[in-house]
mmCIF entry with sequence, helices, sheets and N, C-alpha, C, O atoms, coordinates in Angstrom:
data_MODEL
# 
_entry.id   MODEL 
# 
_entity.id                         1 
_entity.type                       polymer 
_entity.pdbx_number_of_molecules   1 
# 
_entity_poly.entity_id                      1 
_entity_poly.type                           'polypeptide(L)' 
_entity_poly.nstd_linkage                   no 
_entity_poly.nstd_monomer                   no 
_entity_poly.pdbx_seq_one_letter_code       MRSQLRAQEREIRMLQRAGVPTAAAELLLSRMRAKVDDLCEEREALRNSGASLTGRS 
_entity_poly.pdbx_seq_one_letter_code_can   MRSQLRAQEREIRMLQRAGVPTAAAELLLSRMRAKVDDLCEEREALRNSGASLTGRS 
_entity_poly.pdbx_strand_id                 A 
# 
loop_
_entity_poly_seq.entity_id 
_entity_poly_seq.num 
_entity_poly_seq.mon_id 
_entity_poly_seq.hetero 
1 1  MET n 
1 2  ARG n 
1 3  SER n 
1 4  GLN n 
1 5  LEU n 
1 6  ARG n 
1 7  ALA n 
1 8  GLN n 
1 9  GLU n 
1 10 ARG n 
1 11 GLU n 
1 12 ILE n 
1 13 ARG n 
1 14 MET n 
1 15 LEU n 
1 16 GLN n 
1 17 ARG n 
1 18 ALA n 
1 19 GLY n 
1 20 VAL n 
1 21 PRO n 
1 22 THR n 
1 23 ALA n 
1 24 ALA n 
1 25 ALA n 
1 26 GLU n 
1 27 LEU n 
1 28 LEU n 
1 29 LEU n 
1 30 SER n 
1 31 ARG n 
1 32 MET n 
1 33 ARG n 
1 34 ALA n 
1 35 LYS n 
1 36 VAL n 
1 37 ASP n 
1 38 ASP n 
1 39 LEU n 
1 40 CYS n 
1 41 GLU n 
1 42 GLU n 
1 43 ARG n 
1 44 GLU n 
1 45 ALA n 
1 46 LEU n 
1 47 ARG n 
1 48 ASN n 
1 49 SER n 
1 50 GLY n 
1 51 ALA n 
1 52 SER n 
1 53 LEU n 
1 54 THR n 
1 55 GLY n 
1 56 ARG n 
1 57 SER n 
# 
_struct_asym.id          A 
_struct_asym.entity_id   1 
# 
loop_
_struct_conf.conf_type_id 
_struct_conf.id 
_struct_conf.pdbx_PDB_helix_id 
_struct_conf.beg_label_comp_id 
_struct_conf.beg_label_asym_id 
_struct_conf.beg_label_seq_id 
_struct_conf.pdbx_beg_PDB_ins_code 
_struct_conf.end_label_comp_id 
_struct_conf.end_label_asym_id 
_struct_conf.end_label_seq_id 
_struct_conf.pdbx_end_PDB_ins_code 
_struct_conf.beg_auth_comp_id 
_struct_conf.beg_auth_asym_id 
_struct_conf.beg_auth_seq_id 
_struct_conf.end_auth_comp_id 
_struct_conf.end_auth_asym_id 
_struct_conf.end_auth_seq_id 
_struct_conf.pdbx_PDB_helix_class 
_struct_conf.details 
_struct_conf.pdbx_PDB_helix_length 
HELX_P HELX_P1 AA1 ARG A 2  ? ARG A 17 ? ARG A 2  ARG A 17 1 ? 16 
HELX_P HELX_P2 AA2 ALA A 23 ? THR A 54 ? ALA A 23 THR A 54 1 ? 32 
# 
_struct_conf_type.id          HELX_P 
_struct_conf_type.criteria    ? 
_struct_conf_type.reference   ? 
# 
loop_
_atom_site.group_PDB 
_atom_site.id 
_atom_site.type_symbol 
_atom_site.label_atom_id 
_atom_site.label_alt_id 
_atom_site.label_comp_id 
_atom_site.label_asym_id 
_atom_site.label_entity_id 
_atom_site.label_seq_id 
_atom_site.pdbx_PDB_ins_code 
_atom_site.Cartn_x 
_atom_site.Cartn_y 
_atom_site.Cartn_z 
_atom_site.occupancy 
_atom_site.B_iso_or_equiv 
_atom_site.pdbx_formal_charge 
_atom_site.auth_seq_id 
_atom_site.auth_comp_id 
_atom_site.auth_asym_id 
_atom_site.auth_atom_id 
_atom_site.pdbx_PDB_model_num 
ATOM 1   N N  . MET A 1 1  ? 3.549   3.433   -6.033  1.00 0.00 ? 1  MET A N  1 
ATOM 2   C CA . MET A 1 1  ? 2.891   3.641   -4.768  1.00 0.00 ? 1  MET A CA 1 
ATOM 3   C C  . MET A 1 1  ? 3.570   2.826   -3.668  1.00 0.00 ? 1  MET A C  1 
ATOM 4   O O  . MET A 1 1  ? 3.770   3.310   -2.554  1.00 0.00 ? 1  MET A O  1 
ATOM 5   N N  . ARG A 1 2  ? 3.917   1.594   -3.994  1.00 0.00 ? 2  ARG A N  1 
ATOM 6   C CA . ARG A 1 2  ? 4.564   0.768   -2.979  1.00 0.00 ? 2  ARG A CA 1 
ATOM 7   C C  . ARG A 1 2  ? 5.942   1.315   -2.617  1.00 0.00 ? 2  ARG A C  1 
ATOM 8   O O  . ARG A 1 2  ? 6.395   1.150   -1.484  1.00 0.00 ? 2  ARG A O  1 
ATOM 9   N N  . SER A 1 3  ? 6.609   1.959   -3.564  1.00 0.00 ? 3  SER A N  1 
ATOM 10  C CA . SER A 1 3  ? 7.909   2.551   -3.245  1.00 0.00 ? 3  SER A CA 1 
ATOM 11  C C  . SER A 1 3  ? 7.745   3.699   -2.255  1.00 0.00 ? 3  SER A C  1 
ATOM 12  O O  . SER A 1 3  ? 8.616   3.924   -1.415  1.00 0.00 ? 3  SER A O  1 
ATOM 13  N N  . GLN A 1 4  ? 6.645   4.417   -2.347  1.00 0.00 ? 4  GLN A N  1 
ATOM 14  C CA . GLN A 1 4  ? 6.376   5.477   -1.378  1.00 0.00 ? 4  GLN A CA 1 
ATOM 15  C C  . GLN A 1 4  ? 6.146   4.894   0.013   1.00 0.00 ? 4  GLN A C  1 
ATOM 16  O O  . GLN A 1 4  ? 6.573   5.471   1.013   1.00 0.00 ? 4  GLN A O  1 
ATOM 17  N N  . LEU A 1 5  ? 5.473   3.754   0.070   1.00 0.00 ? 5  LEU A N  1 
ATOM 18  C CA . LEU A 1 5  ? 5.256   3.095   1.360   1.00 0.00 ? 5  LEU A CA 1 
ATOM 19  C C  . LEU A 1 5  ? 6.583   2.640   1.960   1.00 0.00 ? 5  LEU A C  1 
ATOM 20  O O  . LEU A 1 5  ? 6.804   2.772   3.164   1.00 0.00 ? 5  LEU A O  1 
ATOM 21  N N  . ARG A 1 6  ? 7.465   2.105   1.117   1.00 0.00 ? 6  ARG A N  1 
ATOM 22  C CA . ARG A 1 6  ? 8.778   1.682   1.616   1.00 0.00 ? 6  ARG A CA 1 
ATOM 23  C C  . ARG A 1 6  ? 9.567   2.878   2.145   1.00 0.00 ? 6  ARG A C  1 
ATOM 24  O O  . ARG A 1 6  ? 10.264  2.768   3.154   1.00 0.00 ? 6  ARG A O  1 
ATOM 25  N N  . ALA A 1 7  ? 9.457   4.020   1.463   1.00 0.00 ? 7  ALA A N  1 
ATOM 26  C CA . ALA A 1 7  ? 10.142  5.224   1.931   1.00 0.00 ? 7  ALA A CA 1 
ATOM 27  C C  . ALA A 1 7  ? 9.601   5.645   3.298   1.00 0.00 ? 7  ALA A C  1 
ATOM 28  O O  . ALA A 1 7  ? 10.365  6.039   4.178   1.00 0.00 ? 7  ALA A O  1 
ATOM 29  N N  . GLN A 1 8  ? 8.280   5.559   3.470   1.00 0.00 ? 8  GLN A N  1 
ATOM 30  C CA . GLN A 1 8  ? 7.683   5.887   4.759   1.00 0.00 ? 8  GLN A CA 1 
ATOM 31  C C  . GLN A 1 8  ? 8.169   4.932   5.841   1.00 0.00 ? 8  GLN A C  1 
ATOM 32  O O  . GLN A 1 8  ? 8.442   5.348   6.967   1.00 0.00 ? 8  GLN A O  1 
ATOM 33  N N  . GLU A 1 9  ? 8.277   3.651   5.499   1.00 0.00 ? 9  GLU A N  1 
ATOM 34  C CA . GLU A 1 9  ? 8.777   2.664   6.467   1.00 0.00 ? 9  GLU A CA 1 
ATOM 35  C C  . GLU A 1 9  ? 10.202  3.013   6.902   1.00 0.00 ? 9  GLU A C  1 
ATOM 36  O O  . GLU A 1 9  ? 10.535  2.920   8.083   1.00 0.00 ? 9  GLU A O  1 
ATOM 37  N N  . ARG A 1 10 ? 11.038  3.415   5.946   1.00 0.00 ? 10 ARG A N  1 
ATOM 38  C CA . ARG A 1 10 ? 12.412  3.803   6.280   1.00 0.00 ? 10 ARG A CA 1 
ATOM 39  C C  . ARG A 1 10 ? 12.415  5.011   7.212   1.00 0.00 ? 10 ARG A C  1 
ATOM 40  O O  . ARG A 1 10 ? 13.188  5.059   8.168   1.00 0.00 ? 10 ARG A O  1 
ATOM 41  N N  . GLU A 1 11 ? 11.556  5.979   6.935   1.00 0.00 ? 11 GLU A N  1 
ATOM 42  C CA . GLU A 1 11 ? 11.494  7.164   7.784   1.00 0.00 ? 11 GLU A CA 1 
ATOM 43  C C  . GLU A 1 11 ? 11.043  6.804   9.194   1.00 0.00 ? 11 GLU A C  1 
ATOM 44  O O  . GLU A 1 11 ? 11.561  7.346   10.170  1.00 0.00 ? 11 GLU A O  1 
ATOM 45  N N  . ILE A 1 12 ? 10.090  5.901   9.306   1.00 0.00 ? 12 ILE A N  1 
ATOM 46  C CA . ILE A 1 12 ? 9.623   5.466   10.622  1.00 0.00 ? 12 ILE A CA 1 
ATOM 47  C C  . ILE A 1 12 ? 10.757  4.779   11.374  1.00 0.00 ? 12 ILE A C  1 
ATOM 48  O O  . ILE A 1 12 ? 10.937  5.015   12.568  1.00 0.00 ? 12 ILE A O  1 
ATOM 49  N N  . ARG A 1 13 ? 11.527  3.928   10.686  1.00 0.00 ? 13 ARG A N  1 
ATOM 50  C CA . ARG A 1 13 ? 12.660  3.263   11.341  1.00 0.00 ? 13 ARG A CA 1 
ATOM 51  C C  . ARG A 1 13 ? 13.694  4.274   11.829  1.00 0.00 ? 13 ARG A C  1 
ATOM 52  O O  . ARG A 1 13 ? 14.273  4.110   12.902  1.00 0.00 ? 13 ARG A O  1 
ATOM 53  N N  . MET A 1 14 ? 13.925  5.332   11.025  1.00 0.00 ? 14 MET A N  1 
ATOM 54  C CA . MET A 1 14 ? 14.862  6.370   11.444  1.00 0.00 ? 14 MET A CA 1 
ATOM 55  C C  . MET A 1 14 ? 14.347  7.074   12.702  1.00 0.00 ? 14 MET A C  1 
ATOM 56  O O  . MET A 1 14 ? 15.121  7.362   13.615  1.00 0.00 ? 14 MET A O  1 
ATOM 57  N N  . LEU A 1 15 ? 13.069  7.343   12.748  1.00 0.00 ? 15 LEU A N  1 
ATOM 58  C CA . LEU A 1 15 ? 12.490  7.988   13.922  1.00 0.00 ? 15 LEU A CA 1 
ATOM 59  C C  . LEU A 1 15 ? 12.595  7.080   15.143  1.00 0.00 ? 15 LEU A C  1 
ATOM 60  O O  . LEU A 1 15 ? 12.881  7.546   16.246  1.00 0.00 ? 15 LEU A O  1 
ATOM 61  N N  . GLN A 1 16 ? 12.365  5.786   14.944  1.00 0.00 ? 16 GLN A N  1 
ATOM 62  C CA . GLN A 1 16 ? 12.474  4.834   16.048  1.00 0.00 ? 16 GLN A CA 1 
ATOM 63  C C  . GLN A 1 16 ? 13.889  4.815   16.609  1.00 0.00 ? 16 GLN A C  1 
ATOM 64  O O  . GLN A 1 16 ? 14.087  4.800   17.824  1.00 0.00 ? 16 GLN A O  1 
ATOM 65  N N  . ARG A 1 17 ? 14.876  4.815   15.706  1.00 0.00 ? 17 ARG A N  1 
ATOM 66  C CA . ARG A 1 17 ? 16.274  4.832   16.162  1.00 0.00 ? 17 ARG A CA 1 
ATOM 67  C C  . ARG A 1 17 ? 16.589  6.095   16.944  1.00 0.00 ? 17 ARG A C  1 
ATOM 68  O O  . ARG A 1 17 ? 17.429  6.083   17.844  1.00 0.00 ? 17 ARG A O  1 
ATOM 69  N N  . ALA A 1 18 ? 15.906  7.199   16.596  1.00 0.00 ? 18 ALA A N  1 
ATOM 70  C CA . ALA A 1 18 ? 16.134  8.465   17.293  1.00 0.00 ? 18 ALA A CA 1 
ATOM 71  C C  . ALA A 1 18 ? 15.344  8.547   18.593  1.00 0.00 ? 18 ALA A C  1 
ATOM 72  O O  . ALA A 1 18 ? 15.488  9.506   19.350  1.00 0.00 ? 18 ALA A O  1 
ATOM 73  N N  . GLY A 1 19 ? 14.508  7.538   18.852  1.00 0.00 ? 19 GLY A N  1 
ATOM 74  C CA . GLY A 1 19 ? 13.744  7.517   20.097  1.00 0.00 ? 19 GLY A CA 1 
ATOM 75  C C  . GLY A 1 19 ? 12.433  8.265   20.040  1.00 0.00 ? 19 GLY A C  1 
ATOM 76  O O  . GLY A 1 19 ? 11.846  8.568   21.079  1.00 0.00 ? 19 GLY A O  1 
ATOM 77  N N  . VAL A 1 20 ? 11.963  8.567   18.842  1.00 0.00 ? 20 VAL A N  1 
ATOM 78  C CA . VAL A 1 20 ? 10.704  9.290   18.675  1.00 0.00 ? 20 VAL A CA 1 
ATOM 79  C C  . VAL A 1 20 ? 9.561   8.276   18.642  1.00 0.00 ? 20 VAL A C  1 
ATOM 80  O O  . VAL A 1 20 ? 9.656   7.267   17.943  1.00 0.00 ? 20 VAL A O  1 
ATOM 81  N N  . PRO A 1 21 ? 8.479   8.528   19.389  1.00 0.00 ? 21 PRO A N  1 
ATOM 82  C CA . PRO A 1 21 ? 7.335   7.613   19.343  1.00 0.00 ? 21 PRO A CA 1 
ATOM 83  C C  . PRO A 1 21 ? 6.737   7.555   17.925  1.00 0.00 ? 21 PRO A C  1 
ATOM 84  O O  . PRO A 1 21 ? 6.530   8.585   17.284  1.00 0.00 ? 21 PRO A O  1 
ATOM 85  N N  . THR A 1 22 ? 6.466   6.333   17.454  1.00 0.00 ? 22 THR A N  1 
ATOM 86  C CA . THR A 1 22 ? 6.004   6.172   16.070  1.00 0.00 ? 22 THR A CA 1 
ATOM 87  C C  . THR A 1 22 ? 4.704   5.376   15.964  1.00 0.00 ? 22 THR A C  1 
ATOM 88  O O  . THR A 1 22 ? 4.337   4.956   14.866  1.00 0.00 ? 22 THR A O  1 
ATOM 89  N N  . ALA A 1 23 ? 4.006   5.160   17.066  1.00 0.00 ? 23 ALA A N  1 
ATOM 90  C CA . ALA A 1 23 ? 2.807   4.323   17.034  1.00 0.00 ? 23 ALA A CA 1 
ATOM 91  C C  . ALA A 1 23 ? 1.771   4.865   16.051  1.00 0.00 ? 23 ALA A C  1 
ATOM 92  O O  . ALA A 1 23 ? 1.199   4.104   15.271  1.00 0.00 ? 23 ALA A O  1 
ATOM 93  N N  . ALA A 1 24 ? 1.528   6.169   16.084  1.00 0.00 ? 24 ALA A N  1 
ATOM 94  C CA . ALA A 1 24 ? 0.524   6.763   15.198  1.00 0.00 ? 24 ALA A CA 1 
ATOM 95  C C  . ALA A 1 24 ? 0.951   6.629   13.732  1.00 0.00 ? 24 ALA A C  1 
ATOM 96  O O  . ALA A 1 24 ? 0.130   6.337   12.863  1.00 0.00 ? 24 ALA A O  1 
ATOM 97  N N  . ALA A 1 25 ? 2.232   6.843   13.470  1.00 0.00 ? 25 ALA A N  1 
ATOM 98  C CA . ALA A 1 25 ? 2.726   6.730   12.100  1.00 0.00 ? 25 ALA A CA 1 
ATOM 99  C C  . ALA A 1 25 ? 2.629   5.297   11.595  1.00 0.00 ? 25 ALA A C  1 
ATOM 100 O O  . ALA A 1 25 ? 2.289   5.063   10.435  1.00 0.00 ? 25 ALA A O  1 
ATOM 101 N N  . GLU A 1 26 ? 2.929   4.337   12.473  1.00 0.00 ? 26 GLU A N  1 
ATOM 102 C CA . GLU A 1 26 ? 2.832   2.931   12.086  1.00 0.00 ? 26 GLU A CA 1 
ATOM 103 C C  . GLU A 1 26 ? 1.386   2.539   11.799  1.00 0.00 ? 26 GLU A C  1 
ATOM 104 O O  . GLU A 1 26 ? 1.120   1.780   10.868  1.00 0.00 ? 26 GLU A O  1 
ATOM 105 N N  . LEU A 1 27 ? 0.468   3.047   12.583  1.00 0.00 ? 27 LEU A N  1 
ATOM 106 C CA . LEU A 1 27 ? -0.952  2.762   12.369  1.00 0.00 ? 27 LEU A CA 1 
ATOM 107 C C  . LEU A 1 27 ? -1.412  3.338   11.033  1.00 0.00 ? 27 LEU A C  1 
ATOM 108 O O  . LEU A 1 27 ? -2.108  2.670   10.269  1.00 0.00 ? 27 LEU A O  1 
ATOM 109 N N  . LEU A 1 28 ? -1.024  4.569   10.759  1.00 0.00 ? 28 LEU A N  1 
ATOM 110 C CA . LEU A 1 28 ? -1.378  5.199   9.484   1.00 0.00 ? 28 LEU A CA 1 
ATOM 111 C C  . LEU A 1 28 ? -0.784  4.425   8.318   1.00 0.00 ? 28 LEU A C  1 
ATOM 112 O O  . LEU A 1 28 ? -1.455  4.213   7.308   1.00 0.00 ? 28 LEU A O  1 
ATOM 113 N N  . LEU A 1 29 ? 0.457   4.005   8.449   1.00 0.00 ? 29 LEU A N  1 
ATOM 114 C CA . LEU A 1 29 ? 1.113   3.253   7.384   1.00 0.00 ? 29 LEU A CA 1 
ATOM 115 C C  . LEU A 1 29 ? 0.410   1.924   7.134   1.00 0.00 ? 29 LEU A C  1 
ATOM 116 O O  . LEU A 1 29 ? 0.280   1.505   5.983   1.00 0.00 ? 29 LEU A O  1 
ATOM 117 N N  . SER A 1 30 ? -0.040  1.262   8.180   1.00 0.00 ? 30 SER A N  1 
ATOM 118 C CA . SER A 1 30 ? -0.748  -0.009  7.988   1.00 0.00 ? 30 SER A CA 1 
ATOM 119 C C  . SER A 1 30 ? -2.082  0.216   7.293   1.00 0.00 ? 30 SER A C  1 
ATOM 120 O O  . SER A 1 30 ? -2.497  -0.603  6.473   1.00 0.00 ? 30 SER A O  1 
ATOM 121 N N  . ARG A 1 31 ? -2.759  1.316   7.611   1.00 0.00 ? 31 ARG A N  1 
ATOM 122 C CA . ARG A 1 31 ? -4.014  1.622   6.908   1.00 0.00 ? 31 ARG A CA 1 
ATOM 123 C C  . ARG A 1 31 ? -3.754  1.954   5.444   1.00 0.00 ? 31 ARG A C  1 
ATOM 124 O O  . ARG A 1 31 ? -4.517  1.550   4.566   1.00 0.00 ? 31 ARG A O  1 
ATOM 125 N N  . MET A 1 32 ? -2.680  2.688   5.183   1.00 0.00 ? 32 MET A N  1 
ATOM 126 C CA . MET A 1 32 ? -2.320  3.007   3.799   1.00 0.00 ? 32 MET A CA 1 
ATOM 127 C C  . MET A 1 32 ? -2.008  1.736   3.020   1.00 0.00 ? 32 MET A C  1 
ATOM 128 O O  . MET A 1 32 ? -2.439  1.580   1.878   1.00 0.00 ? 32 MET A O  1 
ATOM 129 N N  . ARG A 1 33 ? -1.251  0.823   3.645   1.00 0.00 ? 33 ARG A N  1 
ATOM 130 C CA . ARG A 1 33 ? -0.890  -0.433  2.985   1.00 0.00 ? 33 ARG A CA 1 
ATOM 131 C C  . ARG A 1 33 ? -2.134  -1.256  2.676   1.00 0.00 ? 33 ARG A C  1 
ATOM 132 O O  . ARG A 1 33 ? -2.231  -1.853  1.604   1.00 0.00 ? 33 ARG A O  1 
ATOM 133 N N  . ALA A 1 34 ? -3.092  -1.293  3.609   1.00 0.00 ? 34 ALA A N  1 
ATOM 134 C CA . ALA A 1 34 ? -4.330  -2.040  3.391   1.00 0.00 ? 34 ALA A CA 1 
ATOM 135 C C  . ALA A 1 34 ? -5.134  -1.424  2.248   1.00 0.00 ? 34 ALA A C  1 
ATOM 136 O O  . ALA A 1 34 ? -5.719  -2.146  1.442   1.00 0.00 ? 34 ALA A O  1 
ATOM 137 N N  . LYS A 1 35 ? -5.164  -0.101  2.175   1.00 0.00 ? 35 LYS A N  1 
ATOM 138 C CA . LYS A 1 35 ? -5.899  0.577   1.108   1.00 0.00 ? 35 LYS A CA 1 
ATOM 139 C C  . LYS A 1 35 ? -5.264  0.282   -0.255  1.00 0.00 ? 35 LYS A C  1 
ATOM 140 O O  . LYS A 1 35 ? -5.970  0.039   -1.234  1.00 0.00 ? 35 LYS A O  1 
ATOM 141 N N  . VAL A 1 36 ? -3.946  0.304   -0.312  1.00 0.00 ? 36 VAL A N  1 
ATOM 142 C CA . VAL A 1 36 ? -3.249  -0.003  -1.562  1.00 0.00 ? 36 VAL A CA 1 
ATOM 143 C C  . VAL A 1 36 ? -3.551  -1.438  -1.991  1.00 0.00 ? 36 VAL A C  1 
ATOM 144 O O  . VAL A 1 36 ? -3.801  -1.696  -3.168  1.00 0.00 ? 36 VAL A O  1 
ATOM 145 N N  . ASP A 1 37 ? -3.528  -2.364  -1.041  1.00 0.00 ? 37 ASP A N  1 
ATOM 146 C CA . ASP A 1 37 ? -3.836  -3.762  -1.347  1.00 0.00 ? 37 ASP A CA 1 
ATOM 147 C C  . ASP A 1 37 ? -5.256  -3.896  -1.881  1.00 0.00 ? 37 ASP A C  1 
ATOM 148 O O  . ASP A 1 37 ? -5.491  -4.630  -2.841  1.00 0.00 ? 37 ASP A O  1 
ATOM 149 N N  . ASP A 1 38 ? -6.208  -3.187  -1.263  1.00 0.00 ? 38 ASP A N  1 
ATOM 150 C CA . ASP A 1 38 ? -7.596  -3.228  -1.724  1.00 0.00 ? 38 ASP A CA 1 
ATOM 151 C C  . ASP A 1 38 ? -7.722  -2.666  -3.139  1.00 0.00 ? 38 ASP A C  1 
ATOM 152 O O  . ASP A 1 38 ? -8.430  -3.225  -3.976  1.00 0.00 ? 38 ASP A O  1 
ATOM 153 N N  . LEU A 1 39 ? -7.040  -1.571  -3.394  1.00 0.00 ? 39 LEU A N  1 
ATOM 154 C CA . LEU A 1 39 ? -7.099  -0.969  -4.728  1.00 0.00 ? 39 LEU A CA 1 
ATOM 155 C C  . LEU A 1 39 ? -6.473  -1.883  -5.778  1.00 0.00 ? 39 LEU A C  1 
ATOM 156 O O  . LEU A 1 39 ? -6.964  -1.960  -6.904  1.00 0.00 ? 39 LEU A O  1 
ATOM 157 N N  . CYS A 1 40 ? -5.403  -2.570  -5.421  1.00 0.00 ? 40 CYS A N  1 
ATOM 158 C CA . CYS A 1 40 ? -4.780  -3.507  -6.364  1.00 0.00 ? 40 CYS A CA 1 
ATOM 159 C C  . CYS A 1 40 ? -5.715  -4.674  -6.682  1.00 0.00 ? 40 CYS A C  1 
ATOM 160 O O  . CYS A 1 40 ? -5.818  -5.105  -7.830  1.00 0.00 ? 40 CYS A O  1 
ATOM 161 N N  . GLU A 1 41 ? -6.392  -5.176  -5.654  1.00 0.00 ? 41 GLU A N  1 
ATOM 162 C CA . GLU A 1 41 ? -7.361  -6.253  -5.874  1.00 0.00 ? 41 GLU A CA 1 
ATOM 163 C C  . GLU A 1 41 ? -8.498  -5.779  -6.772  1.00 0.00 ? 41 GLU A C  1 
ATOM 164 O O  . GLU A 1 41 ? -8.939  -6.503  -7.665  1.00 0.00 ? 41 GLU A O  1 
ATOM 165 N N  . GLU A 1 42 ? -8.964  -4.568  -6.529  1.00 0.00 ? 42 GLU A N  1 
ATOM 166 C CA . GLU A 1 42 ? -10.046 -4.013  -7.354  1.00 0.00 ? 42 GLU A CA 1 
ATOM 167 C C  . GLU A 1 42 ? -9.587  -3.841  -8.799  1.00 0.00 ? 42 GLU A C  1 
ATOM 168 O O  . GLU A 1 42 ? -10.336 -4.135  -9.731  1.00 0.00 ? 42 GLU A O  1 
ATOM 169 N N  . ARG A 1 43 ? -8.356  -3.365  -8.983  1.00 0.00 ? 43 ARG A N  1 
ATOM 170 C CA . ARG A 1 43 ? -7.811  -3.203  -10.328 1.00 0.00 ? 43 ARG A CA 1 
ATOM 171 C C  . ARG A 1 43 ? -7.738  -4.542  -11.052 1.00 0.00 ? 43 ARG A C  1 
ATOM 172 O O  . ARG A 1 43 ? -8.106  -4.642  -12.223 1.00 0.00 ? 43 ARG A O  1 
ATOM 173 N N  . GLU A 1 44 ? -7.265  -5.563  -10.357 1.00 0.00 ? 44 GLU A N  1 
ATOM 174 C CA . GLU A 1 44 ? -7.170  -6.884  -10.971 1.00 0.00 ? 44 GLU A CA 1 
ATOM 175 C C  . GLU A 1 44 ? -8.543  -7.430  -11.336 1.00 0.00 ? 44 GLU A C  1 
ATOM 176 O O  . GLU A 1 44 ? -8.708  -8.042  -12.392 1.00 0.00 ? 44 GLU A O  1 
ATOM 177 N N  . ALA A 1 45 ? -9.525  -7.213  -10.471 1.00 0.00 ? 45 ALA A N  1 
ATOM 178 C CA . ALA A 1 45 ? -10.884 -7.677  -10.766 1.00 0.00 ? 45 ALA A CA 1 
ATOM 179 C C  . ALA A 1 45 ? -11.428 -6.965  -12.000 1.00 0.00 ? 45 ALA A C  1 
ATOM 180 O O  . ALA A 1 45 ? -12.071 -7.585  -12.847 1.00 0.00 ? 45 ALA A O  1 
ATOM 181 N N  . LEU A 1 46 ? -11.169 -5.668  -12.100 1.00 0.00 ? 46 LEU A N  1 
ATOM 182 C CA . LEU A 1 46 ? -11.629 -4.913  -13.270 1.00 0.00 ? 46 LEU A CA 1 
ATOM 183 C C  . LEU A 1 46 ? -10.916 -5.374  -14.536 1.00 0.00 ? 46 LEU A C  1 
ATOM 184 O O  . LEU A 1 46 ? -11.530 -5.483  -15.597 1.00 0.00 ? 46 LEU A O  1 
ATOM 185 N N  . ARG A 1 47 ? -9.625  -5.643  -14.421 1.00 0.00 ? 47 ARG A N  1 
ATOM 186 C CA . ARG A 1 47 ? -8.883  -6.137  -15.580 1.00 0.00 ? 47 ARG A CA 1 
ATOM 187 C C  . ARG A 1 47 ? -9.435  -7.483  -16.037 1.00 0.00 ? 47 ARG A C  1 
ATOM 188 O O  . ARG A 1 47 ? -9.619  -7.718  -17.231 1.00 0.00 ? 47 ARG A O  1 
ATOM 189 N N  . ASN A 1 48 ? -9.696  -8.362  -15.073 1.00 0.00 ? 48 ASN A N  1 
ATOM 190 C CA . ASN A 1 48 ? -10.198 -9.691  -15.418 1.00 0.00 ? 48 ASN A CA 1 
ATOM 191 C C  . ASN A 1 48 ? -11.587 -9.618  -16.027 1.00 0.00 ? 48 ASN A C  1 
ATOM 192 O O  . ASN A 1 48 ? -11.879 -10.350 -16.973 1.00 0.00 ? 48 ASN A O  1 
ATOM 193 N N  . SER A 1 49 ? -12.440 -8.765  -15.515 1.00 0.00 ? 49 SER A N  1 
ATOM 194 C CA . SER A 1 49 ? -13.792 -8.658  -16.081 1.00 0.00 ? 49 SER A CA 1 
ATOM 195 C C  . SER A 1 49 ? -13.738 -8.007  -17.453 1.00 0.00 ? 49 SER A C  1 
ATOM 196 O O  . SER A 1 49 ? -14.521 -8.360  -18.335 1.00 0.00 ? 49 SER A O  1 
ATOM 197 N N  . GLY A 1 50 ? -12.835 -7.071  -17.643 1.00 0.00 ? 50 GLY A N  1 
ATOM 198 C CA . GLY A 1 50 ? -12.676 -6.426  -18.943 1.00 0.00 ? 50 GLY A CA 1 
ATOM 199 C C  . GLY A 1 50 ? -12.113 -7.373  -19.983 1.00 0.00 ? 50 GLY A C  1 
ATOM 200 O O  . GLY A 1 50 ? -12.486 -7.310  -21.155 1.00 0.00 ? 50 GLY A O  1 
ATOM 201 N N  . ALA A 1 51 ? -11.231 -8.237  -19.565 1.00 0.00 ? 51 ALA A N  1 
ATOM 202 C CA . ALA A 1 51 ? -10.631 -9.199  -20.495 1.00 0.00 ? 51 ALA A CA 1 
ATOM 203 C C  . ALA A 1 51 ? -11.666 -10.194 -20.979 1.00 0.00 ? 51 ALA A C  1 
ATOM 204 O O  . ALA A 1 51 ? -11.656 -10.586 -22.146 1.00 0.00 ? 51 ALA A O  1 
ATOM 205 N N  . SER A 1 52 ? -12.567 -10.610 -20.085 1.00 0.00 ? 52 SER A N  1 
ATOM 206 C CA . SER A 1 52 ? -13.564 -11.575 -20.498 1.00 0.00 ? 52 SER A CA 1 
ATOM 207 C C  . SER A 1 52 ? -14.626 -10.943 -21.390 1.00 0.00 ? 52 SER A C  1 
ATOM 208 O O  . SER A 1 52 ? -15.226 -11.624 -22.221 1.00 0.00 ? 52 SER A O  1 
ATOM 209 N N  . LEU A 1 53 ? -14.860 -9.643  -21.221 1.00 0.00 ? 53 LEU A N  1 
ATOM 210 C CA . LEU A 1 53 ? -15.858 -8.975  -22.049 1.00 0.00 ? 53 LEU A CA 1 
ATOM 211 C C  . LEU A 1 53 ? -15.329 -8.700  -23.456 1.00 0.00 ? 53 LEU A C  1 
ATOM 212 O O  . LEU A 1 53 ? -16.088 -8.740  -24.424 1.00 0.00 ? 53 LEU A O  1 
ATOM 213 N N  . THR A 1 54 ? -14.031 -8.420  -23.571 1.00 0.00 ? 54 THR A N  1 
ATOM 214 C CA . THR A 1 54 ? -13.482 -8.084  -24.886 1.00 0.00 ? 54 THR A CA 1 
ATOM 215 C C  . THR A 1 54 ? -12.894 -9.302  -25.585 1.00 0.00 ? 54 THR A C  1 
ATOM 216 O O  . THR A 1 54 ? -12.545 -9.223  -26.763 1.00 0.00 ? 54 THR A O  1 
ATOM 217 N N  . GLY A 1 55 ? -12.781 -10.406 -24.899 1.00 0.00 ? 55 GLY A N  1 
ATOM 218 C CA . GLY A 1 55 ? -12.252 -11.609 -25.519 1.00 0.00 ? 55 GLY A CA 1 
ATOM 219 C C  . GLY A 1 55 ? -10.751 -11.714 -25.451 1.00 0.00 ? 55 GLY A C  1 
ATOM 220 O O  . GLY A 1 55 ? -10.171 -12.669 -25.968 1.00 0.00 ? 55 GLY A O  1 
ATOM 221 N N  . ARG A 1 56 ? -10.099 -10.731 -24.812 1.00 0.00 ? 56 ARG A N  1 
ATOM 222 C CA . ARG A 1 56 ? -8.636  -10.786 -24.662 1.00 0.00 ? 56 ARG A CA 1 
ATOM 223 C C  . ARG A 1 56 ? -8.291  -11.606 -23.445 1.00 0.00 ? 56 ARG A C  1 
ATOM 224 O O  . ARG A 1 56 ? -9.104  -11.767 -22.535 1.00 0.00 ? 56 ARG A O  1 
ATOM 225 N N  . SER A 1 57 ? -7.062  -12.130 -23.435 1.00 0.00 ? 57 SER A N  1 
ATOM 226 C CA . SER A 1 57 ? -6.627  -12.898 -22.258 1.00 0.00 ? 57 SER A CA 1 
ATOM 227 C C  . SER A 1 57 ? -5.576  -12.157 -21.486 1.00 0.00 ? 57 SER A C  1 
ATOM 228 O O  . SER A 1 57 ? -5.094  -12.652 -20.467 1.00 0.00 ? 57 SER A O  1 
# 
């Protein structure tokens, strides 16, 4: 997922070099990045709670 975000960042930079306005794309990308970060935190919390319930570390 993060590799897809990096690809989007590269595309935005290419558009910027071409003089195309990218404010909306940058805003969308920042929201996507925040959502990915939230999902990763949630995944880690679930992993940690699952590990303590099953006795695994």
